[in-house]
N, C-alpha and C positions, 0 to 999 in steps of 0.2 A: 488502437483503439476507438481513432479520429473513423468519425463514416466515412468514403470519398468522396469526392472531390469537392466542394465548396457548403459543405453543409451548414460547415458554423455563421459564412457566413448568408447563406442563403434563408435559413431556418426559420422558424418560430422561437417566439417567445415557450410556447406551451413546450414543442418540440427537445426545445437546450432543456427547458425543467424539467422534463424527463429524462432522459438521456445522462439529468447531472446523479439521480433519484437514484439510479444504475451505478455511478459512481456509487452514492453512496452505501447500497446494497452492497458492492466490489468489495470496500470498503472495511465493513462494517466483519467481512466474512472472510474479507485476512485478519478483520484482528481478535479473531476467535484459531484461526489459526495459528497466527503468533504465540497464546495464548497455548498455546495442543504444545506448537513447541520451546517454549520456555521452560515447559512440562517434564516436558521428553531432555530437555539438556540435567536439571535437577534428578531427579530420576539416576536416568546416565554418569551423574556428576558419581555419584557417591559409590562403582560401577572401578571404576579408573582406581589403575592404579601404575601402571607409569609418569614418566615425566611431559615425554612429549604429546600424550594422549590426555593429556590434566594440559598442558600450551594449545594441543586441538581446541579440544572441548569448551575452555575459557572464553578462546578471539570467538570459535561461534559464538559462542551464550551472548557476548560483549557485542556480537548484531543483532540478533535476534533482539533483542534491545530495544538499540536504535532500531532497529526497523516497528518496532512496540511506538514509539515517539516518536519513529516519520510519521504510522498510522495515523496517531490519537492529533496529527498536526496538522493531517490531509484531512479528515475528518471538521477536523475547527474549519476546516478553506472553506470543505463544500459546504459544508452552513451554511456559510454566512455567501455565500455563494449562488443556495436556494430559498437565501432571506433578501438578496440585489435582485435574481429576477424577477422574484414575484414582486419587488418595486417598482420595475419598468413592468413588468402585468398592470399594475394599478395606476404609473405615472408613470405612462410611454412619456410623453414630451416634458419633462423634465430630467432628461435622466438621457448620461453619456455611452448613445450605442457600442460607438468604437471601441471606446479603454474597457469598455465591459466582453465585446468581442475579444480584445487581444487579450485579457482578464481569463478572460474562456478558454482559450489553448494555453496556455502556460499552465494553468491551474491541469491542465488537460494534456499538457508535457508531462509533469511531475508526478501524476498520476503513475501516468504509464513507467517513469524510472523508477519511482517507488517500487511496481509490479516485480521489474526487470533481476534488482533490486533482492529482495524477500526470497523473487523464486531464487536464483544465486544461496541468497547464502539458506535456505532449507537444505536445499539439494544439496552443498555444503556437512550443513551437521548430518545427513540420514547415509553420507559419504563418511563420516567418522565416528558413527554409532555402527555402520555396517560391516562395518573395515574390523571394531575389536571388535566387536562377535565375532567375524571370522576368526579372528585372530586367538581366542580362547577356547572355540572346538577343537582347535590343533590340535 
C-alpha cells in the first residue's frame, strides 16, 4: 500500500492528501463490500440446517460485523487526517510535521491490516457458503 522508498518523508503535503483520499475511496468500497457480505450472511442464515454450520456462519458474521465497525473507525480517522493535512497546507509553520508523518505511517499500517483481515473474513464466509451449497447438491 505504501509507495516505495521514502515517499512519506519526502512527498509534498498535496501528494499525501491525494494518497489519503485514495485510502478513503478504498475504505468506502470496503464498507459497501461489507454491507453485501452482511446481507449474504443474513440470507444464508435462513437456509442453515446443521448445528456446526450455524456456529461457523455465526462466527463469520461476527467477524464481518467487527470489520464493519473497524472500517467506520478507520474512515473517521482518515477524515481527521485529511483535516490535519489541510491545516498543514494552510499553516505549515504551526504544525508538528514529524508527528504527523508518524501518524500517517501508523494509519497506513492500520488500513493495510484491516484490508488483510477483511479479505480473510470474506474468503472464509464464501468458503462456508460454497461448502454448504455443494453439500446440499449431493
